[in-house]
C-alpha positions in Angstrom: 7.6 -61.3 129.3 10.4 -63.9 129.3 13.5 -63.3 131.4 15.5 -63.8 128.2 15.0 -60.2 127.3 17.5 -59.4 130.0 20.0 -60.9 127.5 19.3 -58.1 125.0 22.9 -56.8 125.0 26.3 -57.3 123.4 28.3 -60.3 124.6 32.0 -59.9 124.0 34.9 -61.9 125.5 32.6 -63.5 128.1 31.1 -60.2 129.3 27.6 -58.7 128.8 28.1 -55.1 127.9 26.2 -52.1 126.4 27.2 -51.1 122.9 28.8 -47.7 122.3 26.8 -46.7 119.3 24.7 -43.6 119.2 21.3 -45.2 118.7 19.2 -48.2 119.8 17.7 -51.1 118.0 14.2 -51.7 119.4 13.0 -55.2 119.7 9.2 -55.4 119.2 6.6 -58.2 119.5 5.3 -58.3 116.0 1.8 -59.4 117.1 0.9 -56.7 119.7 3.7 -54.2 119.2 5.0 -54.6 122.8 8.5 -53.2 123.2 10.6 -56.2 124.3 14.0 -54.5 124.6 16.1 -51.6 123.5 19.7 -52.5 122.6 22.4 -49.8 122.0 24.2 -50.9 118.8 27.7 -52.1 118.6 30.3 -50.1 116.6 33.1 -51.1 114.4 35.4 -50.9 117.5 33.3 -53.6 119.2 33.4 -55.7 116.0 37.2 -55.6 116.4 37.0 -56.4 120.1 34.8 -59.4 119.5 36.9 -60.9 116.7 40.1 -60.3 118.6 38.7 -62.0 121.6 37.6 -64.9 119.5 41.0 -65.2 117.9 42.8 -65.3 121.3 40.4 -67.9 122.7 40.4 -70.1 119.7 44.1 -70.8 119.9 43.8 -72.8 123.1 40.3 -74.2 122.2 41.8 -75.8 119.0 44.2 -77.8 121.2 41.7 -78.7 123.8 40.9 -82.4 123.9 37.8 -83.4 122.0 36.2 -84.9 125.1 36.3 -81.5 126.8 34.6 -79.9 123.8 32.2 -82.8 123.8 31.3 -82.2 127.5 30.6 -78.5 126.9 28.2 -79.3 124.1 26.5 -82.0 126.1 25.9 -79.4 128.8 24.6 -76.9 126.2 22.1 -79.6 125.0 21.0 -80.3 128.6 20.4 -76.6 129.3 18.5 -76.2 126.0 16.2 -79.1 126.9 15.6 -77.7 130.4 14.7 -74.3 128.8 12.7 -75.8 126.0 9.4 -74.4 127.0 10.9 -70.9 127.8 12.6 -70.8 124.4 9.3 -71.7 122.7 7.7 -68.7 124.5 10.5 -66.4 123.4 10.1 -67.5 119.8 6.3 -66.8 120.0 7.0 -63.3 121.5 9.9 -62.1 119.5 9.2 -63.7 116.1 5.4 -64.0 116.1 5.9 -67.7 115.5 2.9 -70.0 116.2 3.4 -72.6 118.9 3.7 -75.3 116.2 6.5 -73.4 114.5 8.2 -72.6 117.8 8.1 -76.3 119.0 9.4 -77.4 115.6 12.3 -74.9 115.7 13.5 -75.9 119.2 13.1 -79.6 118.6 15.2 -79.5 115.4 17.8 -77.3 117.1 18.2 -79.9 119.8 18.8 -82.5 117.1 21.5 -80.4 115.6 23.1 -80.0 119.1 23.0 -83.8 119.5 24.8 -84.2 116.2 27.4 -81.5 117.1 28.2 -83.4 120.3 29.2 -86.3 118.1 31.1 -84.1 115.7 33.6 -83.4 118.5 34.6 -87.0 118.6 34.6 -87.9 114.9 38.0 -88.6 113.3 39.5 -85.6 111.5 42.4 -87.3 109.7 43.2 -89.9 107.1 46.3 -91.8 106.0 46.6 -91.9 102.2 48.8 -94.0 100.0 51.7 -92.6 98.0 53.4 -93.7 94.7 56.7 -92.9 96.4 58.4 -95.8 98.2 58.6 -95.2 102.0 56.4 -92.2 102.0 53.4 -91.8 104.3 50.7 -89.2 103.6 48.6 -87.9 106.4 45.7 -85.6 105.7 44.5 -83.6 108.7 41.4 -81.5 109.1 42.0 -78.5 111.3 39.6 -75.8 112.5 39.6 -72.8 110.2 39.9 -70.5 113.3 37.1 -67.9 113.7 33.7 -68.0 111.9 31.4 -65.0 111.5 27.7 -66.0 111.5 25.0 -63.7 110.1 21.6 -65.2 111.0 18.1 -64.5 109.8 14.9 -63.6 111.6 12.7 -66.5 110.6 14.4 -69.4 112.3 17.2 -67.7 114.2 17.6 -70.2 117.0 17.8 -73.2 114.7 19.8 -71.6 111.8 22.3 -70.0 114.2 22.7 -73.1 116.2 23.4 -75.1 113.0 26.6 -73.1 112.5 27.6 -72.3 116.1 27.4 -75.8 117.6 29.4 -77.8 115.1 31.9 -74.9 114.6 32.6 -75.0 118.4 32.7 -78.8 118.3 35.4 -78.7 115.6 37.6 -76.3 117.5 36.6 -72.9 116.1 35.4 -69.7 117.8 32.3 -67.8 116.6 31.1 -64.2 116.4 27.3 -63.9 115.7 25.5 -60.9 114.2 21.9 -61.8 114.7 19.1 -60.2 112.7 17.7 -57.0 114.3 14.3 -58.6 114.5 15.7 -61.5 116.6 18.5 -60.2 118.8 17.5 -62.4 121.7 16.4 -65.7 120.2 19.2 -65.5 117.5 21.8 -64.0 119.8 21.7 -63.5 123.5 19.9 -66.7 124.3 22.5 -68.8 122.5 25.3 -67.0 124.3 23.6 -67.6 127.6 23.2 -71.3 126.9 26.9 -71.8 126.1 28.0 -69.5 128.9 26.1 -71.6 131.4 27.5 -74.7 129.8 31.0 -73.6 130.7 32.3 -72.5 127.3 35.5 -70.5 127.8 35.2 -66.7 127.5 35.8 -65.3 124.0 34.8 -68.4 122.0 31.3 -67.1 121.4 30.5 -63.4 120.9 27.3 -61.6 120.0 27.2 -58.3 118.1 23.8 -56.6 117.8 24.4 -53.9 115.2 23.5 -52.5 111.8 25.3 -51.9 108.5 24.4 -48.3 108.8 26.8 -48.2 111.8 29.5 -50.7 110.9 29.4 -50.9 107.1 31.1 -54.1 105.9 33.4 -54.3 109.0 31.8 -57.6 110.1 32.8 -59.3 106.8 36.0 -57.4 106.0 37.7 -57.9 109.4 40.9 -59.9 108.9 40.2 -62.4 111.7 37.2 -64.5 110.4 38.1 -67.1 107.8 34.6 -68.2 107.0 31.3 -66.2 106.9 28.1 -68.2 107.3 25.2 -66.2 106.1 21.5 -66.9 105.8 19.2 -64.4 104.3 18.1 -62.9 100.9 20.0 -63.4 97.7 20.3 -59.6 97.3 22.3 -59.3 100.6 24.0 -62.7 100.0 25.5 -61.5 96.8 27.0 -58.5 98.6 28.3 -60.7 101.4 29.8 -63.2 98.9 31.5 -60.4 96.9 33.0 -58.7 99.9 34.2 -61.9 101.4 35.8 -63.1 98.2 37.7 -59.9 97.9 39.3 -60.8 101.2 39.9 -64.5 100.4 37.3 -65.7 102.9 35.2 -68.8 102.4 31.4 -68.3 102.5 28.4 -70.5 103.2 25.4 -68.7 101.7 21.9 -70.0 102.4 19.7 -67.7 100.4 16.3 -67.1 99.0 14.0 -69.8 97.4 11.1 -70.1 95.1 10.2 -73.8 95.6 7.6 -75.7 93.7 5.4 -78.4 95.1 4.3 -80.5 92.2 1.1 -82.6 92.2 1.2 -85.2 89.4 -2.1 -86.7 88.1 -1.6 -90.0 90.1 -1.0 -88.2 93.5 -2.9 -88.9 96.7 -4.8 -85.6 96.4 -5.9 -85.3 100.1 -2.3 -86.0 101.2 -0.9 -83.6 98.6 -3.3 -80.9 99.8 -2.1 -81.3 103.4 1.6 -81.1 102.3 1.0 -78.1 100.1 -0.9 -76.1 102.9 1.9 -76.8 105.4 4.7 -76.1 102.8 3.2 -72.8 101.9 1.8 -71.4 105.2 4.1 -72.7 108.0 5.3 -69.6 109.9 3.2 -67.4 107.7 5.2 -68.5 104.6 8.3 -66.7 105.9 10.5 -69.7 105.2 13.1 -69.9 102.4 12.0 -73.5 101.6 8.3 -72.6 101.5 6.4 -73.7 98.4 5.8 -70.4 96.7 4.3 -72.2 93.7 1.8 -75.1 93.8 2.0 -76.9 90.4 -1.0 -79.1 89.6 -1.6 -81.4 86.7 -4.6 -80.1 84.7 -6.2 -83.6 85.0 -6.6 -83.2 88.8 -6.7 -79.4 89.0 -10.4 -79.1 89.9 -10.3 -81.7 92.8 -7.0 -80.4 94.2 -8.0 -76.7 93.9 -11.4 -77.2 95.7 -9.8 -79.1 98.6 -6.7 -76.8 98.8 -8.7 -73.6 98.9 -11.2 -75.0 101.4 -8.3 -76.0 103.7 -6.6 -72.6 103.3 -9.8 -70.7 104.0 -10.2 -72.6 107.2 -6.8 -71.6 108.6 -7.1 -69.3 111.6 -5.1 -66.1 111.8 -4.5 -64.3 115.1 -2.5 -64.4 118.3 0.3 -66.9 118.0 0.0 -67.7 121.7 -3.3 -69.4 120.9 -2.6 -73.0 120.1 -5.6 -73.0 117.8 -4.0 -70.4 115.6 -2.1 -71.5 112.5 -1.2 -68.1 111.0 0.4 -65.5 113.2 1.8 -62.0 112.3 4.5 -61.4 109.7 7.6 -59.9 111.1 6.9 -56.2 110.7 4.7 -53.6 109.0 7.0 -53.2 106.1 6.5 -56.9 105.2 2.8 -56.7 105.7 2.5 -53.7 103.4 4.8 -55.4 100.8 2.6 -58.5 100.7 -0.6 -56.5 100.3 1.0 -54.6 97.4 2.2 -57.9 95.9 -1.4 -59.3 95.9 -2.7 -56.1 94.3 -0.1 -56.3 91.6 -1.0 -59.9 90.8 -4.7 -59.0 90.5 -3.8 -56.1 88.3 -1.9 -58.5 86.0 -5.0 -60.6 85.6 -4.8 -63.2 88.4 -7.8 -64.5 90.2 -8.0 -64.6 94.0 -9.6 -68.0 95.0 -9.0 -66.9 98.6 -8.4 -63.3 99.5 -7.1 -62.6 102.9 -7.3 -59.2 104.7 -4.4 -57.4 106.2 -4.9 -56.2 109.8 -1.7 -54.6 111.2 0.9 -57.3 110.9 -1.7 -60.0 110.5 -1.8 -61.0 106.9 -4.5 -63.6 106.2 -3.8 -66.3 103.6 -4.4 -65.6 99.9 -4.5 -68.1 97.0 -4.0 -66.8 93.5 -4.4 -68.5 90.2 -4.4 -67.5 86.6 -1.2 -65.4 86.6 0.3 -64.8 83.2 3.2 -67.1 82.5 5.6 -64.1 82.2 4.5 -62.6 85.6 7.5 -61.7 87.7 5.7 -63.0 90.7 6.2 -66.6 89.5 9.9 -66.3 89.5 10.5 -64.4 92.8 10.5 -65.3 96.4 7.3 -64.5 98.2 8.0 -64.3 102.0 4.5 -64.5 103.3 1.1 -66.3 103.3 0.4 -66.0 99.5 0.1 -69.2 97.4 0.3 -69.3 93.6 -1.6 -72.1 91.9 -0.2 -73.0 88.4 -1.6 -75.8 86.1 0.6 -77.9 83.8 0.1 -80.5 81.1 2.3 -83.5 81.8 5.7 -84.1 83.5 7.8 -82.2 80.9 5.7 -79.1 81.3 5.9 -79.4 85.1 9.7 -79.7 85.0 10.0 -76.7 82.8 7.8 -74.6 85.1 9.6 -75.8 88.2 13.0 -74.8 86.8 11.7 -71.5 85.4 13.1 -69.4 88.3 16.5 -68.0 89.3 16.3 -70.0 92.5 17.0 -73.7 93.3 16.6 -74.4 97.0 14.0 -77.0 97.7 10.9 -78.6 96.2 8.6 -81.6 96.4 6.6 -83.9 94.1 3.6 -86.0 94.9 2.9 -89.2 93.0 1.8 -92.7 93.9 5.0 -94.1 92.2 8.0 -93.5 94.3 10.5 -94.1 91.5 8.5 -91.8 89.2 8.9 -89.2 91.9 12.7 -89.8 92.1 13.1 -89.5 88.3 11.1 -86.2 88.4 13.2 -84.9 91.3 16.4 -85.6 89.4 15.3 -83.3 86.6 14.7 -80.3 88.8 17.7 -78.0 89.5 17.7 -77.6 93.2 19.9 -78.4 96.2 17.1 -80.4 97.8 13.9 -82.1 96.6 11.5 -84.4 98.4 9.2 -87.1 97.2 5.7 -87.3 98.8 6.5 -84.8 101.5 6.7 -81.1 102.4 9.2 -78.7 100.8 10.2 -77.6 104.3 12.8 -80.2 105.5 16.0 -80.2 107.6 18.1 -83.0 108.9 21.4 -82.9 110.9 23.0 -85.6 108.8 22.1 -84.5 105.3 23.7 -81.7 103.2 21.5 -78.6 103.2 21.9 -75.8 100.6 20.8 -74.5 97.2 21.7 -74.1 93.6 21.6 -71.1 91.3 20.7 -67.9 93.3 19.7 -70.0 96.3 23.2 -70.1 97.7 26.7 -71.5 97.8 28.0 -74.3 99.9 26.3 -76.8 102.2 25.8 -77.3 106.0 24.8 -80.4 108.1 26.7 -83.6 108.7 29.9 -84.1 106.7 29.2 -80.9 104.8 29.6 -78.9 108.0 33.0 -80.5 108.5 34.0 -79.3 105.0 32.6 -75.8 105.8 34.3 -75.2 109.1 37.7 -77.0 108.8 40.6 -76.8 106.4 42.7 -79.7 105.2 46.4 -79.9 105.8 48.7 -82.5 104.1 51.6 -83.8 106.0 54.0 -86.2 104.3 56.6 -88.3 106.1 59.5 -90.0 104.3 60.5 -93.1 106.3 63.3 -93.9 103.9 65.5 -91.7 101.8 64.3 -89.8 98.7 66.7 -90.0 95.7 66.9 -86.3 94.5 67.8 -85.6 90.9 70.5 -83.1 91.8 
């Protein structure tokens, strides 16, 4: 077991400490049930301690020279690269991620760290013209202060780092509430990296806790000015409502129900590969995963035969085995929910082209087709290895089906005509859409986020600067203003 599990504790004001709550969160390996750690939860008192520490530390950090912040982030990247293989092992153990998923998560997180290093040195001000003679307008971007980050279990290292690294680079302090299923990879590990990188105490804090203990204290606390949340739309609605009531800004990365669309002129073999990856990477526990595979009726038979054959060949088992493509889902509740979902679909009249078994937390892939058009399964997020195949007749029908969901996060279209794909993508209501690729994409320089119930706000690149800074207008009159009285 990785030494990282020694980091399963609260981290407040530069100190590792035990929470003062009355019960423990147990961190389990979802594949074999091994107990990785027991963490006594933090209380509302510790929420206050963490935020107050962040508030104190941020005042001086905001005035620290950008090259000093740049140096801390450079060291954090170097430490992450040195620990690369160990972090991969921790992701496999704590999250049940396959080695492919774990390598992907760490590599992309390193890219985001590289970009954050540069964020520290990018200009954060402009001089704008004025219609008033002799007046100079300066527009400054200043750090918002303290940011609360609530991270998910599925990509906790990457998603948390996406907020933490640029927030620190821009002069903010951060308090993280990691998901209970990922207290180490999404919490303690990140704190350790920045502690070893020389980040001053108080600028990064970890609170491992539960709403049953603290209620909405993490969101309601007066110190944080921005709440960055990634998770379900149900919880995100609550986070957004509470934050708005306290005049806090929110970045909400929420659920998805992405469609991967296969037009009649697509490269079928390539589309099959993209669809299998888009649906089954990390057991389908990805907000951008292709819940629905939409296939033009003219190529339905060829695509379906090749898709089901490839899915049926996927191996489910121990995520430590590099030959395994499907590891466990995160817990028994999720496994049972997925089994019930498949049973519901079959009861509604769907046909199982591939029917996987459920063994503990191992849920083998399932492919369903023939769902009634009004089936609620077609419009909801399915967080697991269950693919829904849907046929359509022509582009207009495909656009209609793709948009027939309350979500709008990601998507993809496959066609041999790039510009046809671009025109199609423009008609789908989503924050992101990809031509001839997977639905699962992330890039440090490109705005990431969703439409409709898939979220509010964007991260990455310039969007992150917008999210974690506030604008201040300063005007200077070099002459004399003629006042009317």
